[in-house]
C-alpha positions in Angstrom: -112.4 -127.3 28.4 -112.5 -123.5 28.3 -109.0 -123.4 29.6 -107.8 -125.8 26.9 -109.4 -123.7 24.2 -107.8 -120.5 25.5 -104.4 -122.3 25.7 -104.8 -123.6 22.2 -105.7 -120.1 20.9 -102.7 -118.6 22.7 -100.4 -121.2 21.2 -101.8 -120.4 17.8 -101.3 -116.7 18.2 -97.7 -117.4 19.4 -97.1 -119.6 16.4 -98.3 -116.8 14.0 -96.1 -114.2 15.8 -93.2 -116.5 15.7 -93.7 -117.3 12.0 -93.9 -113.6 11.3 -90.8 -112.7 13.2 -88.5 -113.5 10.3 -90.8 -112.5 7.5 -91.6 -109.3 5.6 -94.7 -108.6 7.7 -92.8 -107.0 10.6 -90.4 -105.0 8.4 -90.5 -101.6 6.6 -90.9 -103.5 3.4 -94.5 -104.2 4.5 -96.1 -101.2 2.9 -99.7 -102.3 3.6 -101.9 -100.1 5.8 -100.8 -102.3 8.8 -97.1 -102.0 8.1 -94.8 -101.0 11.0 -92.7 -98.6 8.9 -92.9 -94.9 8.3 -94.2 -95.3 4.8 -97.5 -97.2 4.4 -100.6 -97.4 2.1 -103.6 -95.4 2.9 -106.0 -98.4 2.8 -104.3 -101.4 1.0 -104.1 -104.3 3.3 -102.3 -106.8 1.0 -98.6 -107.1 1.9 -97.0 -108.7 -1.2 -98.9 -106.8 -3.8 -96.3 -104.0 -3.9 -93.7 -106.3 -5.4 -95.5 -109.5 -6.5 -98.7 -110.7 -8.2 -100.0 -114.1 -9.2 -101.5 -112.8 -12.4 -100.7 -110.0 -14.9 -97.2 -109.7 -13.8 -94.4 -108.1 -15.7 -92.0 -110.3 -17.7 -89.6 -110.2 -14.8 -89.6 -113.1 -12.3 -90.6 -114.0 -9.7 -94.1 -112.8 -10.6 -92.8 -109.2 -10.5 -95.5 -106.5 -10.1 -93.4 -103.4 -10.8 -92.3 -101.6 -13.9 -88.7 -101.6 -14.8 -87.0 -98.3 -14.2 -85.9 -96.3 -17.3 -83.5 -94.0 -15.5 -79.9 -93.6 -16.7 -77.8 -94.5 -13.7 -74.3 -93.2 -12.8 -72.5 -96.4 -11.9 -69.9 -96.8 -9.2 -66.3 -96.3 -10.3 -62.9 -95.8 -8.6 -59.2 -95.7 -9.7 -58.5 -98.9 -7.7 -61.6 -100.9 -8.8 -60.9 -104.0 -11.0 -64.6 -104.6 -11.7 -66.3 -102.1 -14.0 -70.0 -102.0 -13.2 -72.4 -100.8 -15.8 -76.1 -100.1 -15.7 -78.0 -102.0 -13.0 -79.5 -105.3 -14.0 -81.4 -108.3 -12.5 -82.4 -108.0 -8.8 -80.6 -104.7 -8.4 -82.8 -103.1 -11.0 -85.9 -104.6 -9.2 -84.8 -103.1 -6.0 -84.2 -99.7 -7.6 -87.7 -99.7 -8.9 -88.6 -98.3 -5.5 -85.2 -97.2 -4.1 -84.1 -94.9 -6.9 -87.1 -92.6 -6.3 -88.2 -92.4 -10.0 -91.3 -94.7 -9.8 -94.2 -94.3 -7.4 -94.3 -96.8 -4.6 -97.9 -97.6 -5.4 -97.4 -98.0 -9.1 -97.9 -101.7 -9.8 -98.3 -103.7 -13.1 -101.4 -105.7 -12.0 -103.8 -102.8 -11.8 -104.2 -99.6 -13.7 -104.4 -97.3 -10.7 -101.6 -96.7 -8.3 -102.1 -97.7 -4.7 -102.6 -94.6 -2.6 -100.0 -94.0 0.1 -100.6 -92.3 3.4 -99.4 -88.8 4.2 -99.2 -87.7 0.5 -96.2 -89.9 -0.2 -95.7 -91.0 -3.8 -92.1 -92.0 -4.5 -89.5 -93.1 -2.0 -89.2 -90.2 0.5 -85.7 -88.8 1.4 -83.8 -90.9 3.9 -81.6 -93.9 4.0 -83.9 -95.8 1.7 -83.6 -93.3 -1.2 -80.6 -94.4 -3.2 -81.3 -92.3 -6.2 -79.8 -92.7 -9.7 -76.2 -91.6 -8.8 -74.7 -94.9 -7.6 -71.1 -93.5 -7.2 -71.6 -93.4 -3.5 -72.9 -97.0 -3.1 -71.4 -100.4 -3.1 -71.0 -101.5 -6.8 -73.6 -104.0 -8.2 -74.3 -105.7 -11.5 -70.8 -107.0 -12.3 -69.4 -110.5 -12.7 -67.8 -111.6 -9.5 -65.6 -114.3 -10.9 -62.5 -116.1 -9.9 -60.5 -114.0 -12.3 -61.8 -110.8 -10.7 -60.9 -112.1 -7.2 -57.4 -113.1 -8.5 -56.8 -109.7 -10.1 -58.0 -107.8 -7.1 -55.9 -109.8 -4.7 -58.1 -109.0 -1.7 -61.4 -110.7 -2.6 -62.7 -114.0 -1.6 -62.9 -116.5 -4.5 -66.7 -116.9 -5.4 -66.4 -120.7 -5.0 -65.5 -120.2 -1.3 -68.4 -117.8 -0.5 -71.0 -119.1 2.0 -74.4 -120.2 0.6 -76.1 -117.2 2.1 -74.2 -115.0 -0.4 -76.2 -115.4 -3.5 -74.8 -114.6 -7.0 -77.1 -114.4 -9.9 -76.6 -116.2 -13.2 -73.1 -115.5 -14.6 -71.9 -114.9 -11.0 -73.4 -111.4 -11.1 -73.2 -109.6 -7.8 -76.5 -107.9 -7.1 -78.1 -106.2 -4.1 -79.2 -109.7 -3.1 -75.7 -110.8 -2.3 -75.9 -108.7 0.9 -79.7 -108.1 1.3 -82.8 -110.3 1.8 -85.8 -108.1 1.1 -88.1 -110.5 3.0 -86.3 -110.6 6.3 -84.8 -107.9 8.6 -83.6 -110.2 11.4 -80.1 -108.7 11.3 -81.0 -105.1 10.5 -80.7 -103.3 7.2 -82.3 -106.4 5.5 -78.8 -108.1 5.8 -78.3 -111.7 5.0 -76.2 -112.2 8.2 -75.1 -110.2 11.2 -72.5 -107.5 10.4 -71.0 -107.1 14.0 -67.3 -106.9 13.5 -68.0 -106.5 9.7 -68.8 -110.2 9.5 -70.6 -109.6 6.2 -68.0 -107.3 4.7 -65.2 -109.6 5.4 -67.1 -112.5 3.8 -66.0 -111.0 0.4 -63.3 -108.5 1.3 -60.1 -110.1 2.5 -58.1 -107.0 3.4 -54.4 -107.9 3.9 -53.5 -107.6 7.6 -57.0 -106.8 8.7 -57.4 -109.6 11.2 -54.4 -108.3 13.2 -55.1 -104.6 13.0 -56.2 -102.5 15.9 -59.3 -101.5 13.9 -60.6 -105.1 14.0 -59.5 -105.9 17.5 -59.8 -102.8 19.6 -62.4 -102.8 22.4 -62.2 -99.0 22.8 -65.5 -97.2 23.3 -66.8 -93.7 22.7 -66.6 -91.4 25.8 -69.9 -89.7 24.8 -68.2 -86.4 24.1 -69.4 -85.0 20.7 -69.2 -85.6 17.9 -70.5 -89.1 17.8 -68.0 -91.2 15.8 -70.7 -93.8 14.9 -73.9 -91.8 14.3 -75.4 -94.6 12.1 -74.7 -97.5 14.4 -75.8 -98.9 17.7 -72.6 -100.8 18.2 -70.3 -99.5 20.9 -66.7 -100.6 20.3 -64.1 -100.1 17.5 -64.0 -103.8 16.8 -67.7 -104.1 16.6 -68.1 -101.2 14.2 -65.0 -102.3 12.3 -65.3 -101.3 8.6 -68.3 -99.2 9.6 -66.0 -96.8 11.6 -64.8 -95.4 8.3 -67.1 -96.8 5.6 -70.8 -97.0 4.7 -72.0 -99.1 1.8 -74.8 -96.8 0.7 -75.1 -93.0 0.3 -71.5 -92.6 1.4 -70.4 -88.9 1.8 -66.9 -89.8 0.8 -67.4 -90.8 -2.8 -65.7 -93.7 -4.5 -64.1 -95.0 -1.2 -67.5 -95.2 0.4 -66.2 -93.1 3.3 -68.3 -91.6 6.1 -66.8 -88.2 5.5 -65.8 -86.4 2.3 -62.9 -84.7 4.0 -60.3 -87.6 4.1 -58.8 -86.8 7.6 -62.2 -86.6 9.2 -62.7 -90.3 8.8 -59.6 -90.8 11.0 -60.2 -87.9 13.4 -63.7 -89.1 14.2 -62.0 -91.5 16.6 -58.5 -90.2 16.9 -59.6 -87.0 18.6 -59.2 -88.4 22.2 -62.8 -89.5 22.4 -62.3 -93.1 21.3 -58.5 -93.7 20.7 -56.4 -92.8 23.7 -54.2 -90.4 21.8 -55.6 -87.0 20.7 -54.1 -86.7 17.2 -56.5 -84.0 16.3 -54.8 -81.7 18.8 -51.4 -82.3 17.2 -52.7 -81.0 13.8 -53.8 -77.8 15.6 -50.2 -77.0 16.6 -48.2 -74.2 14.9 -46.1 -76.6 12.8 -47.7 -79.6 11.4 -48.2 -81.9 8.5 -50.9 -80.0 6.5 -53.6 -82.7 6.2 -56.3 -80.0 6.0 -54.6 -78.1 3.2 -56.1 -80.3 0.4 -59.1 -82.3 -0.2 -59.7 -84.8 -2.9 -56.1 -84.8 -4.1 -54.9 -88.1 -2.5 -55.6 -91.3 -4.5 -54.7 -94.8 -3.4 -53.6 -95.5 -6.9 -51.1 -92.6 -7.1 -47.4 -93.3 -7.3 -45.4 -94.0 -4.2 -43.4 -90.8 -5.0 -46.1 -88.2 -4.5 -46.5 -86.3 -7.8 -49.1 -83.7 -6.8 -47.9 -82.4 -3.4 -50.3 -83.2 -0.5 -50.4 -85.2 2.7 -53.2 -87.2 4.2 -53.3 -89.7 7.0 -53.2 -92.6 4.6 -50.0 -91.5 3.0 -48.3 -92.7 6.2 -50.8 -95.1 7.7 -52.6 -98.2 6.5 -55.9 -98.2 8.3 -56.6 -101.8 7.2 -53.4 -103.2 8.5 -51.5 -100.9 10.9 -51.4 -102.2 14.4 -49.6 -101.7 17.7 -46.8 -104.2 16.7 -44.6 -101.5 15.2 -41.5 -102.1 13.1 -38.0 -101.1 14.4 -37.8 -97.3 14.7 -41.5 -97.1 15.5 -42.3 -97.4 11.9 -46.0 -97.9 11.1 -46.5 -101.4 9.6 -47.8 -102.3 6.2 -47.3 -98.9 4.6 -45.6 -98.4 1.2 -42.6 -96.2 0.7 -39.5 -95.4 -1.3 -36.1 -96.8 -0.5 -32.7 -95.2 -0.7 -32.4 -96.2 -4.3 -35.6 -94.3 -5.1 -37.5 -97.6 -5.7 -41.0 -98.1 -4.4 -41.4 -100.7 -1.7 -44.8 -102.2 -1.0 -44.1 -102.4 2.8 -41.7 -100.0 4.3 -39.1 -101.4 6.7 -37.8 -98.1 7.9 -39.4 -94.8 8.8 -37.4 -92.9 6.3 -38.9 -95.0 3.5 -42.3 -93.6 4.4 -41.0 -90.0 4.6 -39.2 -90.3 1.3 -42.5 -90.5 -0.5 -42.8 -86.8 -0.1 -39.4 -85.6 1.1 -37.4 -87.4 -1.6 -37.9 -87.2 -5.3 -41.3 -85.7 -5.3 -41.7 -82.4 -7.2 -42.7 -79.1 -5.6 -40.6 -79.4 -2.5 -40.4 -76.1 -0.6 -37.0 -74.3 -0.3 -34.7 -75.1 2.5 -35.5 -73.5 5.8 -31.9 -72.4 6.0 -30.1 -71.2 2.8 -27.1 -73.4 2.3 -23.9 -73.2 0.3 -25.0 -76.5 -1.1 -28.7 -76.3 -1.4 -30.5 -79.7 -1.4 -34.1 -80.5 -0.4 -34.1 -84.1 -1.6 -33.6 -86.0 1.8 -33.1 -89.2 -0.1 -29.9 -87.7 -1.7 -28.9 -86.2 1.6 -28.7 -89.3 3.7 -26.9 -91.6 1.2 -24.0 -93.6 2.7 -21.8 -92.5 -0.1 -22.0 -88.8 0.8 -19.2 -86.8 2.3 -21.1 -86.7 5.5 -24.6 -87.6 6.7 -26.7 -88.2 9.8 -26.9 -92.0 10.3 -30.6 -92.5 9.2 -30.2 -95.0 6.3 -27.0 -96.5 7.6 -24.4 -96.0 10.4 -22.3 -92.9 10.0 -18.9 -92.6 8.4 -17.2 -90.8 11.4 -15.6 -93.4 13.7 -14.9 -90.9 16.5 -17.8 -88.8 17.8 -16.9 -88.1 21.5 -20.0 -86.1 22.1 -22.5 -89.0 21.7 -24.5 -89.8 24.7 -24.7 -93.6 25.5 -26.2 -95.9 24.5 -25.6 -94.1 21.2 -22.3 -95.1 19.5 -20.7 -94.4 16.1 -22.5 -97.6 14.8 -26.0 -96.4 15.9 -28.7 -95.7 13.3 -31.4 -93.1 14.2 -34.8 -92.5 12.7 -36.6 -89.5 11.3 -38.8 -89.6 14.3 -35.9 -89.1 16.7 -35.9 -85.4 15.5 -39.2 -84.9 13.9 -41.9 -85.8 16.3 -44.5 -84.3 18.7 -43.0 -81.9 21.1 -44.8 -83.8 23.9 -44.2 -87.3 22.5 -44.0 -90.1 25.1 -40.5 -91.0 23.8 -39.4 -87.5 24.8 -40.8 -87.7 28.3 -44.2 -86.3 27.5 -47.7 -87.9 27.4 -48.5 -87.2 23.8 -48.7 -89.4 20.7 -45.7 -90.4 18.7 -45.1 -89.2 15.2 -44.6 -86.0 13.2 -48.2 -84.9 13.3 -47.5 -81.5 14.9 -45.2 -79.6 17.2 -44.7 -76.3 18.7 -41.1 -76.3 17.3 -40.4 -75.7 13.6 -40.2 -77.9 11.4 -42.2 -80.4 13.5 -39.2 -81.0 15.8 -39.5 -82.9 19.1 -37.4 -80.2 20.8 -36.1 -76.6 20.3 -33.4 -76.0 17.7 -32.5 -72.3 17.1 -30.9 -71.3 13.8 -30.9 -67.5 14.2 -27.5 -65.9 14.2 -26.2 -64.7 17.6 -28.5 -66.9 19.6 -27.3 -67.2 23.1 -26.1 -70.7 23.7 -28.3 -72.6 26.3 -29.6 -76.1 26.9 -33.1 -75.0 25.9 -32.0 -73.3 22.7 -30.3 -76.4 21.3 -32.2 -79.2 23.3 -32.7 -81.1 20.0 -29.0 -81.6 19.5 -28.4 -82.2 23.2 -30.8 -85.1 23.2 -28.0 -87.1 21.5 -24.9 -85.0 21.9 -23.5 -84.2 25.3 -23.7 -80.4 26.0 -20.6 -80.5 28.1 -18.6 -82.3 25.4 -19.7 -79.7 22.8 -18.9 -76.7 25.1 -15.7 -78.4 26.2 -14.4 -78.5 22.6 -13.8 -82.3 22.8 -14.3 -82.5 19.1 -12.4 -79.5 17.9 -11.2 -76.2 19.1 -13.9 -73.5 19.6 -16.7 -75.8 18.8 -18.8 -74.0 21.2 -18.8 -70.9 19.0 -19.9 -72.4 15.7 -23.1 -73.9 14.2 -22.2 -74.8 10.6 -24.1 -78.1 10.4 -26.6 -79.3 7.8 -28.5 -81.9 9.8 -29.6 -84.3 7.1 -26.4 -84.5 5.2 -24.5 -83.2 2.1 -25.1 -84.9 -1.3 -22.1 -86.4 -3.0 -23.2 -84.6 -6.1 -22.6 -81.2 -4.4 -19.9 -81.6 -1.7 -16.8 -83.6 -1.0 -15.2 -85.2 2.0 -12.5 -82.5 2.3 -14.8 -79.5 2.4 -18.0 -81.0 3.7 -17.2 -83.6 6.3 -18.9 -83.4 9.7 -22.1 -82.1 8.2 -20.5 -78.8 7.4 -22.6 -76.8 4.9 -22.5 -73.1 5.5 -25.5 -70.9 6.1 -25.2 -68.3 3.3 -27.0 -65.6 5.3 -24.2 -65.7 7.9 -21.1 -67.0 6.1 -19.8 -65.3 3.0 -17.0 -65.7 0.5 -13.7 -63.9 1.2 -12.8 -61.0 -1.1 -11.0 -63.5 -3.4 -14.1 -65.7 -3.6 -12.9 -68.4 -1.1 -15.7 -70.1 0.8 -14.7 -73.4 2.1 -13.7 -75.6 5.1 -10.8 -78.0 4.6 -10.8 -81.1 6.8 -7.2 -81.8 8.0 -7.9 -85.0 9.8 -9.2 -85.9 13.2 -10.5 -82.9 15.2 -8.6 -80.6 12.8 -9.6 -78.2 10.0 -9.1 -74.8 8.3 -11.5 -72.2 7.2 -11.3 -69.8 4.2 -14.3 -67.5 4.4 -15.8 -64.3 5.9 -18.0 -64.6 9.0 -19.4 -61.7 11.1 -17.2 -59.3 9.1 -14.0 -61.2 10.0 -11.8 -62.6 7.2 -10.9 -66.2 7.9 -7.8 -67.0 5.9 -6.4 -70.3 6.8 -7.9 -70.3 10.3 -6.9 -73.4 11.9 -9.1 -75.4 14.3 -7.1 -78.1 16.0 -7.2 -80.0 19.4 
């Protein structure tokens, strides 16, 4: 009999513990003296009294026992948000009666005196629970989540398709309770469902391309070398952290995008520094010549025009973190990134690398002067590579020259190259190194994959002009296969010569003179005349020698 009683008692205790496992009792919302959290009452043993009362409650349901905050909140806003949240209402305002830090935790409606808290605590102490009154760094609340909103946004689940666990208040108002259940902490953070792999985030947010992106699929882990890429998470892979690798829904450092870091590139480099992702992109940006992602902060805006109007560059100008994956487009182009085509028109998803580059290197204002002063100065690459130009490198289309004997197979006169064939990491894997692809940084100016000297009187060598010799045979150039004394001249403008500035007679074969080396003759002549295949004539002064009808023919 004694054994049966003990067994019955044990089963009763187990039943109580089991019942409490998914309740408020074992959470930090239990502010009673017996609560398990860091903030508890000095003596009060009632659990629910801090929020609810059966009698003398406020006018707010359900039997609400707290005063309504009177603070003026700064609501969330962003340039890309369709919803326009105002002052918090409904359950969000109820949550903020503790979490904004303006009302004492022990201040309740049902009794005149505050409940004393232990350790001298009055209002919500600093930490992840203190939201404050500035809500610009927190997921927006108190707005109508409607079918119209989802349609306008284009990347939101229709409210009619949300699971029953996502509760919207009257009028389809999205409040804190859409994500949080104040009475249960079974999934951590008082969430309504697990958020491994951002399961909760993607219940509402249907980011285009997300399911195929590396950031949702990668099993990469941290190598434990500082800094910790996921300091607020116990999850161990990129795919498990998913959205959390870059975003945090509350108290985000990175303002309206709810980013983990205020400095934009730090959100990428937290993983792309060789400690999580295989390639160390951070090292590339420490090279002498690089895209200056650290030069500006807070300038980039996702809503900015495709043609960058205020000059800057950030990782997200070239990469789409929500959709980029290893299945690259032809020419190693990052997928799902907007750009500008050869006509100067914005394209929502670039099909060619140059379309991404033309966002900054085309029609954008504030372009720097040419590295080499040219007879026909042009810094708009979009205009330089047009197929209607007198000559151009075949970036946007095959070249116009049908006889280029120096080309190294498999290149032919019909080949098209990419910006990345010349502008790339100096140790890129495509160049025989072990580094990452892309024009992040290089030891060669201006972010070139190999050395290309432009100084006058440079001694010819394979190393000095390796960039050119990657595609053009050195022996062919030095053997004058194309035209007489080719080995003594460097007169080329590598992108091309705009049709608004040059013509096919004087500017074929990418000829655009360096004006620090080549000067007009005494009578003002400064030109090259194309006289057909492998033939031409110069009228100019170079190195003090007057070229008057100097013929170059094979």
